[in-house]
MITORVEX-991868 format. One record per atom (N, C-alpha, C): x, y, z; residue in one letter. Coordinates in pm, whole numbers, plus 50000, padded with zeros to 5 digits. Layout:
BEGIN
XYZa...
//
This chain:
BEGIN
572338044156818x573328040156919x574658047156895x575048047956761x576308054356728x576258069256762x575078075456739x574958089756770x575068092256921x574468083256998x574558084857144x576008083357190x576728073757129x578118071657166x578978083857131x578728089357010x579478101356970x579168113157062x577908114157105x577518125057194x578218123657329x578298111257379x578968108957507x580448112457497x581078108557384x582498111557364x582718126657356x581828133757285x581958148357272x581818155257407x580848150557488x580668156357622x581908153857708x582468141757698x583658138457778x584848146957737x585028148857604x586138157057556x585958171557603x584718176557594x584458190357638x584718191857789x584288181757864x584498182358009x585988182058041x586718173357968x588168172557993x588858185657955x588428191357840x589008204057796x588738215057898x587488215257952x587158225258053x587958223258179x588118210658219x588898207858339x590368211758319x590898208258198x592308211358172x592538226458170x591608233858107x591768248458100x591678254558240x590728249658319x590578255058454x591818252058538x592318239658526x593488235758603x594718243558559x594878245558428x596018253158377x595928267758421x594688273358417x594498287158457x594848288958604x594408279458689x594718280458831x596218279058855x596848270158775x598278267958793x599068280458757x598678287158647x599368299258605x599108310458703x597818312158742x597478323458827x598058321758967x598258309359009x598798307159143x600318306159145x600938307459028x602398306559022x603038317659101x604238315259145x604968325359221x605238337259132x604748348959173x604948361059094x606428364159083x607198360459181x608628363259176x609318356159060x608688345559006x609248338658890x609088346758763x608258357258767x608068366058651x609148376858644x609928378458751x610828389858763x612288385658753x613148394458704x614578391058694x615258390758831x616328383358840x617048382158966x617578395559015x617858404758923x618418417758960x617388427159021x616138422859036x615058431359086x615468438059218x615248451259223x615648459059340x614538459759444x613318462059398x612178463259490x610998455659432x610268448759522x609128440559478x608048441259586x606838444959545x605688445359636x604598436359582x603908429259671x602938419059630x601698419759719x600518420459656x599238419859727x598508407359678x598498396559756x597968383759707x596498384059669x595628389959754x594178389059730x593518401959777x593148410359682x592548423259714x591228421559789x590368412559743x589048410759804x589148405359946x590028395559966x590198390060100x590728400660196x591688408560150x592238419160233x591178429460268x590328432960171x589248442560197x588298437160303x587918424360292x586998418460389x587628417860528x588908414360535x589588413860665x589738427860725x589968437760641x590058451460689x588738455860753x587638451860693x586328455860746x585988448760876x586758438660912x586578432061041x587598436761145x588468445861107x589528450261197x588998459761303x589768461161412x589368469961522x589268484561477x590198488961393x590208502861350x588998505861262x588628496461174x587458498861089x586178498761173x586108489961273x584938489861360x584828502861439x585978508361477x585978521361543x585468532161448x585918531661324x585488541461224x583978540761199x583408528761209x581968526961180x581088530161300x581668533461414x580858537261530x579958549261494x578668548861527x577768560061492x578268573661544x578798573961665x579298586561719x580498591661639x581348582461595x582508586461516x582058591261378x581108584261318x580588588361188x579938602261196x579218604661305x578578617661322x579608628761336x580698625961407x581748635861425x582508638561294x582708628061213x583478629461090x582678634960974x581338635760989x580498639760876x580898653460821x581048663360909x581368676960861x582748677660794x583828672560858x585128673460789x585168665660658x584468654160653x584458646360529x583658653360420x582568660160458x581778667460359x582568679160300x583498684560379x584298695860331x585468691660244x585708678560238x586818673560157x586318668760022x587058671659915x586658666559784x586798651359779x585888644859709x585958630359697x587108626459606x588098619359657x589238615659572x588828606159461x589418608159344x589098599659229x589508585259252x590468583259342x590968569759364x589878560659419x588868566359491x587798558059544x586988551859431x586698559859329x585978554459215x586798543959142x588098546159135x588978536559070x588998523359145x589038524059279x589038511859359x587728504159345x586628511459338x585338504859320x585268497659186x585818503759081x585858497158951x586798485158954x587898486659027x588868475759036x588278463659106x587398465759202x586778454659274x586008445459180x585478451059072x584718442958977x585588432258912x586888434858904x587808425358840x588348414958938x588038416559068x588518407359172x590018404759156x590848415259164x592288413559139x592968404959244x593868396659196x594678388059282x596128388459233x597038385759326x598468385459295x598928398259226x598408409759272x598868422459218x600298424859264x601138429859173x602528432159208x603068444559139x604128449859197x604828461459145x606298459359174x607158462159075x608588459459094x609438469959024x610538473159090x611588481559032x612708471958992x612888470058861x613838459958814x615238465258793x615368478258768x616698483958748x616638499058761x617808504958789x617938519458798x619058523758705x618758532958616x619768538558526x619738553658537x620708560058473x620768574558478x619598580958404x619058573858304x617948579558225x616618578358298x616258566258337x614988564158406x614958550358468x614218548458578x614088535058637x613158526458553x613358513458559x612488503858490x611518497858591x610228499658565x609188494958655x608278485358581x607848474958648x606868465558592x605818462658698x604648458558654x603578455258747x602478447758676x601528443258754x600408436158694x599538429858799x598468423258752x597588415858843x596768405958763x596278395958832x595398386058772x593968390758792x593138389958687x591768394858696x590758383858668x589538386358711x588438377058687x587608382058569x587078372958491x586258376858377x587048376858249x586478382858147x587098383058016x588058394858003x588858394357896x589758405457869x588968418157840x587788416657777x586948428357749x586468434857878x586148426757980x585748432258109x586878440458171x588088435058163x589228442158220x589528454858142x589398454258010x589718466057928x588738477457952x587508474257989x586548484958018x587008493558135x587708487358230x588228494858345x589608500758313x590508492358262x591878496758237x591928506958124x591018505358026x590978515057917x590688529157965x589898530458072x589618543758128x590898549958184x591718541758253x592968546958309x593888551758196x593948543858087x594808547457975x594328560457910x592998561757897x592438573957838x592708586157925x592608584358059x592898595458150x594338599958136x595248590458117x596668593858100x596878601757972x596188597957867x596318605157741x595778619357752x594698620957830x594088634157845x594938643557930x595578637858033x596308646158128x597668650558076x598218643657976x599538647157923x599428650557776x599278663457744x599198667557603x600448663357527x600258659757403x601388655457321x601728640857337x600928633557413x601178619257433x600828611557306x601698602257269x601468593957150x601118579757192x600248573457113x599818559857142x599988551157018x600488538957039x600648529556928x600478515356979x600278506056887x600108491956922x601208483856857x601778474456932x602818465556883x602368451156898x602858442356813x602568428156819x603818420656864x603648411756965x604778404057012x604318390357060x604738379856992x604468366057031x602978363757062x602118369156972x600678367256990x600028376757087x600778386057142x600238396057235x600208409757169x599178417257199x599088431057152x599508440257265x600548448157241x601088457257342x600668471457309x599978477957402x599618492157388x600728500557449x601268509857372x602378518257418x601908532757418x601998539057534x601688553257550x603008560157582x603418569557496x604708576057510x604558591157521x605178596957623x605248611357642x606628614057700x607568617157614x608978618457652x609158626557781x609918620957880x610678608357875x609898596457931x608568597957947x607758587558012x607188578157907x607218565057937x606628554857851x605868544857936x604698541057890x603908530757957x603448520557854x603858508157874x603478497257785x602608487557862x601438483857805x600508474757873x600098463557778x599768452157836x599308440857755x598538431057843x597898421357777x597158410857847x597758397357814x597788388557911x598128374557893x597178367057984x595918366357941x594838361958027x595218349358106x594938349758241x594128359558314x594958371058377x596028375058311x596898385258367x596848398158286x597028409258356x597288422158293x598658426658340x599498431358246x600848435658278x601098449758227x601958456958297x602348470458256x603818472458288x604478481058209x605898483958231x606218497658174x607288503458224x607738516458173x608778514658064x608968502358021x609968499157921x609448487557837x609348489357705x608798478857618x609678466357624x610968468057625x611878456557631x611668448657760x611468455857871x611238449257999x609928441557998x608908447157932x607608440357925x607708427757840x608458428357731x608638416457647x609368405457725x610368409457801x611098399457882x610178393257987x609288401458042x608318396258139x607388386058074x606898389057954x606028379757883x606758366757851x608038367657817x608808355457788x608908346557911x609088352658028x609168344758151x607808338758187x606728346358167x605398341358198x605018329858106x605358331157977x604998320857878x606068310057863x607078310057951x608128299857954x608938299457825x609208311257769x610078311957651x611478316657688x611668321457810x612948327257848x614018316457859x615208319757811x616338310457818x617078311157952x616798321858028x617498323858156x616568320658272x615988308558272x615018304758375x615638304858514x616948303158521x617608303258651x617938317158701x617668327458619x617978341158655x616738348858695x615818342358763x614608349058811x614728351758961x613888360759008x613988365159147x613788353659245x612888344359213x612608333359305x613798324059323x614808325159236x616008316859250x617118324059325x616918336659357x617948344359426x618038340259573x619248338359623x619428333459759x618928343359864x619238356259844x618788366359940x617258366959946x616618365559830x615148365759828x614578353559898x615178342059876x614698329759940x614858330460091x615928336960138x616098338960283x614988347860336x614658358360259x613628367860303x612258361360312x611858353760210x610508348160209x610358336760309x611488331760363x611388321660469x610728327560593x610748340760605x610128347460719x608788353860681x608278350460563x606998355960518x605858346560557x604828351660627x603688343060661x602878339560537x602168328460543x601438323660425x600148331360400x599608338160500x598308344760486x598418359960495x599518365560445x599688379960458x598798387560360x598548400260393x597748408960307x598628416860212x599868419460249x600798426860165x602218422660201x603088423360102x604478419260121x605378428060035x606568431360087x607538438460004x608928432660028x609768434259927x611158429459932x612048440259872x613148443159938x614098453159890x615488447259891x616168448459777x617568444259767x618418457059772x619068459859885x619778472659900x621128473259831x621508462559759x622838462259699x623068473759603x622038477059521x622208487859423x622478501159491x621828503459606x622028516059678x623348515959756x623678504559817x624908503859897x626138505259808x626088499959686x627228501359595x627448515959558x626358523159534x626488537459503x626998545159624x626518541159742x626978547759864x628458545259887x628908532959863x630328529759880x631178537559781x630708538859657x631458546359557x631538561159595x630438566459648x630428580459690x631378582559808x631388573159905x632258574460020x633718573559978x634008564659882x635388563359834x635838575859762x634908582559691x635268594759619x635498606259715x634788606459828x634908617359924x636148615560011x636438603060053x637558600360143x638828597960062x639848605560091x641108603760019x641798590660061x641638586960189x642238574560240x641158566460311x640308559360237x639228551960300x639758541060392x639058539160503x639448529060600x639168515160546x640128506460553x639988492860502x638928485360582x637978479460510x636948471460575x635808479460634x635838492860619x634778501160677x633508499660594x632418496460657x631148494860588x630038501560669x629018506260598x627858512060664x626848501160696x625828504960773x624798495360807x624088490260682x623848499460584x623168495560461x623968485260383x625278486760382x626128477360309x626148463560374x625868462760503x625828449860571x624548442160544x623508449160498x622218442760477x622188435360344x621848422560350x621698414660229x620318416760166x619308418960250x617948420860201x617098426760312x615998433060271x614998438460363x613638433860312x612838428260400x611508423560359x610518426460470x609278428660432x608238431360531x606898426160483x606068422460577x604718417660544x603748422860649x602488423460608x601428428160698x600218419160679x599568415860791x598368407660782x597438411160897x596188406660887x595188408760991x595098396161077x594978398361207x594958387161301x593978390261413x592808383961407x591758385961509x591408400861526x591288407761415x590918421761418x592078431261433x593248426061466x594448434361483x595318433561358x596258442661347x597208442761237x598558437761289x599168428961212x600468423361252x601478425761140x602558432761172x603638435461078x604848427061114x605538422261012x606798415061030x607828421460938x608928426060995x610008432060918x611268423660937x611888419960826x613088411660831x614258419160769x615378419860843x616618425760794x617658414860785x617978410460664x618978400060647x620378405760660x621048403060770x622368408660796x623028401060911x624338402460926x625018395861039x624588402161171x624728394661277x624368399661408x625338410561452x624768421661503x625588433061543x626048431661687x625098428261776x625428427461918x626298415161945x627358417462017x628218406262056x628028402462202x627538411962281x627338409462423x625958414662463x625568411062581x624338416662637x623128407862613x622238407862711x620978400562704x619858409862746x618788410062670x617648418562703x616828411762812x616938416862935x616188410863045x615088420063098x614928431863036x613878441563074x613918444563225x615118447863273x615278450563415x614468462663460x614218472363370x613488484563407x611988482363418x611518470263389x610088467463399x609578469163542x610448467663640x610028469063780x609618483463813x609958492963727x609598506963750x608178510063705x607548500963632x606218503463577x605138503563683x604078511163657x602928511963748x601658509163669x600528509663737x599258507963669x598928519763580x599678530863594x599478542763512x600478543363396x601298533063380x602288532963272x601598529463140x601718538463041x601108535762910x602168532762804x603438534962838x604508532362741x605698526162812x606228515362753x607418508962806x608298504362689x609598506562703x610538502562599x611808497462663x612378487062604x613668481762646x614428477462521x615688481462512x616488478062395x617958477262432x618678468862358x620118467862378x620798479662308x621608486962382x622318498462326x623658499762398x624708495462332x626038496362389x626578510362363x626438519262461x626858533062443x628348534262416x629118525662477x630568526262456x630918524162310x630268514562243x630558511862103x630018522862012x628978530162057x628378540561975x629028554261995x629918555562091x630458568662123x631228574762007x631998566761935x632768572261824x631838577361715x630768569861686x629788574261586x629098587061631x628708587561757x628058599661809x629018611561809x630268608961835x631258619661834x631418625561695x631388616861592x631478621761455x630228629561416x629068624961462x627818631861430x627688644961507x628438646461615x628338658361698x628768670961624x629528669261514x629938680961438x628758688261377x627608681761369x626408687861314x625758697161414x626078696061540x625448704161642x626528710061733x626528723261746x627528729661830x627418725561974x626178724762028x625988721262169x626458707062196x626108697662107x626518683862127x628028682462113x628598689862017x630038689461999x630768694162125x630248704862188x630858709962310x630758699762423x629628692362427x629458682162530x630548671562517x630818667162396x631848656962377x633238662662404x633428675362375x634708681562410x634908681762561x633828684762634x633908684762781x634178670762834x633588660762771x633868647062811x635358643962792x635898648362677x637318645762650x638198653262750x637798665662782x638568673562880x638578666663016x637458660363051x637348653463180x637998639663177x638568636163064x639258623263053x638318611463035x637118613962979x636128603262960x636228598062817x636498585362801x636628579062671x635548568162656x635558561862539x634568551462512x634668540062611x635898536862655x636078525962751x635398528962885x635348541962921x634678545663046x633178542863037x632588546062920x631158543162902x630898528062908x631758520362844x631588505862844x631658500062985x632578505663064x632758500463200x631698505563296x631138517563268x630208523763363x628798518163353x628338515763232x626918512163214x626758498863142x625608492663167x625228480463096x624698483562957x624248473162889x623878474462749x622398477562727x621588477562831x620138478662810x619608492662845x619018499162747x618368511962768x616878509662791x616328515962895x614898514762924x614218528262920x612938528362886x612158540762884x610738537462927x610178545963011x608808544263058x608108557763058x606798557563039x605978569663048x604738566463130x604558573963239x603388572663326x602478584763307x601178582663323x600238593763316x599148591663420x599398596063542x598368594663647x597118602463609x595988597863658x594708604063623x594598618363677x595358621763781x595288635163838x596358644563783x597088640263680x598138648563621x597708653363484x598108665763451x597758671263320x598618665463209x599868662063242x600798657163141x601538644963193x602048636563104x602748624363147x604158627463198x604738617763267x606128618663310x606918607763238x608138611363196x608968602263119x610208598563198x610608586063190x611818581163258x612708573963158x614018576163171x615028568763095x615938561663194x616328549463165x617128541663260x618298534863191x619358532863267x620518525063226x621008517163347x621398504663329x621988497263441x623398502363470x623738503663596x625058508363637x625918496263671x627108495763610x628048484863635x629148489363731x629708501263707x630778506563791x630378520563837x630078522163965x629538534564019x630508546264001x631798544164022x632778555264017x632808561563878x632888553263775x632948558763639x631618564863598x630518558763641x629198564363610x629058578263672x629528579963797x629468593063863x630308603163787x631468599163742x632348608063667x631658613063539x630938604163471x630258607963347x629108617463375x628308614563477x627178623063510x627648636963554x628688637463634x629218650363679x629748658563562x630388651963466x630878659063348x629708664263264x628638656663261x627458660963186x626838673563247x626728673963378x626128685663444x627038697963432x628358696063436x629268707463421x629228713163280x628928704563181x628918709163042x627718717963011x626688717563096x625468725463074x625698739663125x626308747963040x626658761563081x625408769963106x625488778663204x624378787563234x623298781063318x623428768163346x622428761063427x623018757663563x622168757263660x622588753963796x622008740363834x622898730863851x622498717463893x622758716064042x621738711964114x621898709564258x622088694564281x622958691264377x623258677364406x622848674264550x622168663164565x621788658264698x622018643164702x622038637764822x622198623364838x621198618364940x620548607164907x619528601564993x619558586364980x619748579665093x619788564965095x620788559464993x621988565564992x623088561364904x622788563464756x621828571764724x621488575064586x621778589864565x622538593264462x622858607164430x621818612764333x621338624864362x620348631464278x620938644364222x620778646364091x621198658564023x619938664863962x619618677363999x618398683963951x618718697763896x618008701563790x618158714863730x616798721263712x616658733663754x615408740963737x615408747563600x614418743963517x614318749763384x613528762663388x613608770063278x612848782563267x611358779663273x610598789463319x609148787763333x608508785863195x607738775263180x607008772363057x605618767463092x604848763862988x603498758663011x603548746063097x604568737863074x604748725563151x606018727163236x605858726263367x607018727763457x607928715563443x609188718163411x610168707463392x611368709863483x611708699763560x612898700163645x613698687463617x614528687563512x615298675463479x616058670163599x615928657163623x616528650963741x617178637863702x618368635363755x619088622863733x619368616563868x618988604063883x619268596364004x620308585663970x621318584364054x622388574864028x622648566564153x622438553564139x622748544164246x623768534264195x624138524864279x625128514964235x624498504264146x623188505264121x622488495464036x621918501463909x621478514263917x620708519563805x620858534763797x620798539863675x620688554363649x619278556963598x618588566563659x617238570163618x617198585163592x616758589063473x616608603263437x615148605963409x614648617263461x613248620763444x613048635663434x611788639863424x611438653963405x611138661163535x611038653763646x610818660363775x611348651263886x611768656963998x612378648964105x611418639264172x610128642664177x609168633864245x609058620564172x608868621064040x608728608663963x610018600563966x611168607163969x612438599963972x612638593064107x612338599964216x612498593864349x611558581964365x610328583164317x609398571964326x609898560164243x610488562964127x611028552264043x612198545264112x613028552964183x614158546964256x613658537164362x612598540864431x612038531864533x611498519064469x610858520464353x610298508564287x611398499664227x612558505364199x613618497764132x614168486464218x613938486864347x614448476464435x613548464064437x612368465064377x611448453764378x611758443764268x611088432264274x611288421664174x610168421164073x609068428164098x607948428764005x607298442464019x606308444963935x605658458063937x604188456663902x603448467463921x602038467463883x601888465363733x602818470563654x602738468763509x602968454163471x604028448163522x604338434363484x603288424563534x602568427963639x601538419063693x600168421463633x600008431963552x598688434963496x598338424963387x597068421263380x596608411663279x596718417463139x596518430563124x596608436962993x598018435462935x599028437963020x600418436662975x600758422062947x600378413163036x600718399063018x600098393462889x598828396862864x598158391862744x598828397062618x599218409862619x599868415762501x601248409762479x601998407762585x603358402462575x603378388462514x602358380362546x602328366562497x602018365562349x601578376262286x601178375762146x602368375162050x603548378662097x604728378962011x605838370262069x606758365761984x607898357962035x608738366162131x609468359362217x610318366162315x611398374262243x611598386862282x612608395162216x614018392062265x614988395162181x616378393662221x617108407062227x616588417262157x617298430162161x616378442362156x615048440562146x614148452162148x612748447562188x612098455862273x610718453162312x610038466462345x608798468062302x608048480162338x606568476562359x605928484662441x604518482462478x603848496062491x602708497762426x601938510262434x600488506662465x600008511362579x598608509262616x597798520562551x597278518062431x596608528662356x595318533362422x594598524362489x593358528462556x593638538162670x594648535162752x595018544062862x595528557362809x596348556762704x596888569062646x595778577962592x594828572062519x593758580262461x592878586362571x592568578862673x591718584162780x592378596062849x593728595462868x594428606662930x594508618562835x594748616062707x594768626862609x593418633862601x592358626062603x591028631862595x590758640962715x591128636362834x590888644362954x591688657362953x592888657262898x593728669162899x593448678562782x593168673062665x593068681462546x591648685862512x590628678262552x589268681962516x588908696162563x589178699962690x588858713662731x589628724162650x590868721162617x591668730662540x591118732262398x590688721362338x590138722062203x588828729962201x587978727562300x586718734862307x586958749762327x587958753162408x588298767262430x588848773462302x589698765862231x590248771062105x589148773562003x588138764661999x587038766461905x586238778961938x586138782362067x585388794362106x586108807062062x587448806962064x588218818862027x588538819561877x588448808061809x588718807861665x587538801561593x586528809461559x585308804061496x585578796761366x586698799461302x586988792761175x587058777661192x587428773161312x587508758861335x586148752161318x585078759261361x583738753461355x583288750861212x583888757661114x583508755160975x584038741760925x585058736660992x585668724060948x585278712161034x585048714661164x584768703461254x583898708261368x582978699761412x582118702761526x582678695561648x583458702961730x584078696661846x583078692761952x581868698161946x580838694162040x580388679862018x580678674361900x580308660461870x581488650861885x582568655461947x583708646661971x583258634562053x583478622362003x582988610362073x583568609262213x582808603262302x583288600962438x584448591162435x585348591962533x586508582862532x586108568162540x584978565062602x584548551062613x584238545162475x583698553362385x583388548762249x584668544862176x585728552462199x586988550162130x587768538762193x587928539062324x588838529662391x588358515262387x587058512862366x586608498962362x587128491662238x587628499262140x588208493162020x589718493462020x590318498462128x591768499862134x592388489262224x593398482962175x594178473162253x595628477462250x596488471762334x597898475962336x598618473162204x599588481662175x600528479262065x601778473262126x602138461462083x603318454762138x604258451562022x605548453262047x606558450961943x607738443462004x608338434661925x609538427661971x610468425361854x611738424461885x612748421861782x613698411361833x614108402361742x614998391661779x615908388361661x617008381961688x617878377161581x617548362461557x617188359361432x616738345861400x617548340461282x618508332261309x619348325161212x620178334461123x619538341761031x620278349360932x619908364060926x619218369061029x618858383161027x617968386761144x617618399561151x616758404661257x615298404161213x614448399361302x613008398661276x612318407661377x611648417961328x610898427261413x609418425361387x608658422661491x607208420761479x606468430861565x605338435361515x604508444861588x603048441161568x602258442461674x600868438261671x600018448061751x598858451461698x597938460361768x596838465061676x595968474061723x594948479761635x595608486761516x596758492961540x597718496661437x599078492561490x600068491661403x601388487161447x602238499061488x603408496061545x604288506661593x604748515661478x605108509661365x605538517661249x604398526361198x603208520861191x602068528661144x601758540061239x601908537661370x601678548161468x602698559361451x603968555861426x605008566061407x604718574461282x604298567961174x603968575261052x602768584261076x601768579161148x600578587161178x600908599461261x601788597661361x602198609061444x602928619561362x603758615061269x604478624561183x603518632561097x602478625761044x601488632660960x600678642461044x600228637961161x599448646761248x600268658861292x601558656661316x602408667761356x602518678161246x602678673661122x602778683161011x601458690260988x600328682961001x599028689160986x598778699361097x599168695761221x598988704961333x599808717661316x601038716061265x601878727761241x601248737061138x600728731161030x600068739260927x598828746060981x598058738861066x596838744661123x597168756261216x598258754861296x598638765761385x599078778161307x599808775861198x600238787061116x599038794061051x598078785861005x596888791660944x596058799261047x595948793461168x595188800061273x595858813161314x597188812961323x597908825061360x597738835861254x597748831661127x597538841161018x596138847061024x595168838261048x593788842961057x593568852061175x594198848661290x594068857061409x594668870761384x595828870961316x596488883661290x595708892361194x594878886261107x594168894161008x593008901861065x592458896661181x591318904361236x591638910761370x592768907561429x593088913161561x593348928061549x592668936661624x592868951061613x594178955161678x594748965761627x595978971361683x595648983061772x596238983361890x595898993861985x596379007361938x597369007661849x597909020361803x597419024161665x596559015661608x596129018261471x595149029761469x595169037361362x594219048161338x593499045561209x592269050761194x591529048261071x592319052560950x592339044160848x593079046760725x592179044260606x592529049560491x591789046760369x591839031860336x590929028060249x590829013860216x592059008360152x592889017060095x594089012260026x595289011560118x595089014060244x596219014260337x596739000360366x597838999760441x598458987060477x597518978760562x597458965260540x596588956560620x596878957460769x598108959860806x598448960360948x597828972261017x597388982360940x596798994161001x595288993960993x594728983260944x593268982460932x592658980061069x591648988161111x591068986361244x590228973761249x
//
């Protein structure tokens, strides 16, 4: 009986110990990572759950598009020609550890080197983690000759230090955590905060007021988050400005100096990606309401719409200072001054809302773009437009009037795309476009109270996905845009492949997926910005977000430029010269037949 009782007590103690260890482990692993970092932290990035993010990514619209058989068939040749990046193998090994709460932080900047710390919580034993992390450490030792390695003991932790002047990497385990830093002292301080030995518990990032304001706008289910404290940069900028200016203006501050914090998060939402960017700063706009008055100009062919508050009168002084960088712009402002146009004239002439629209009819090769401003005072607006046309030396602007609307048009030089810049000015609105037909049609639509765009179900559904904007709104119909791009560019690409066989070695344009395969996975990109209590909140939602689309366009533009240069070089190497004569093999390449 006594043995049975002792056995029951032993089982109960073991169960309690297991429960306590599990509960303590969960409590530590779920603790706020920001409590591990000092209050002075400049930059902090956090990925809560790698596995969850991976699974949500595989359910996203973009990944489903990538997995389309036609897309896979088209990408097979270019992917086969690319070397397999080592990072893919590293990510596959990392998945075995099921990393959670991964973070990276810049804690300080000095003249010698920045201090960086990072880490993540892993699943399994320390030996399991070391099998993966040890490979990374070994690769670092191999890639940097002369690297020294040593082990240090600190408060029951073994710290591995890899040093290659001026670079240092210190790593350690505090199960279930792995930590790394570029500074041994910084890593020890991190361990003290994690193990609750630090005496400065109130000096952690989670206690900082600016950080707490930022995370108030962080969603609970995000896939990635970052926080930036711009104070370190703004202080250096202010010191530099004070050193450059002999008599600095009292109270003058830059936009960066006004920002208390910058934070952003990204998450997946019903297959789409949603970004939230928060700028903690005082409100800039003092007047004006975003009412999207230019929405009435939209049609069923409109694939891009933008509306934003922009007080040109208040920006004129800044633009005038920046004009010194460009001779043409500087001359324009000089002409404005000669005509007696000042910032007050801009304030009185136009409203605060700038609008932009892009239409692409199915029967047009290229889209048409419109820019709009509300007109407050017709006389001053006319004076500004007339001064603008006079400043364009060497150009002939024709003026006409129709139904109380003044039109200013200029014929541009002959190019691949015919452009006839046109400005329409009425007592309600200024509309600028690339051809007179699109501008006149927009003027007629401006008198209405609604439009084909505002009444479309696609636009309405996209608009409802985000909070109402107060100072910025944009809409991009990606499906319509792609279908028009495909119709215009596909014949050109096929023709280019026929004249430049080198393209066929990299990609088979004959397998380019049909537009229907692509567009069924594309939904509109919608963005809005508003001022919420203590800062600006900008949100974007779509198959990709507005910021991601801008970054992608920049990358594609650079790749396209490189490809054109390479193609031009290749074309020049085999193109025969009509004046060339046979030369010996050692002759100049330009004379080779």
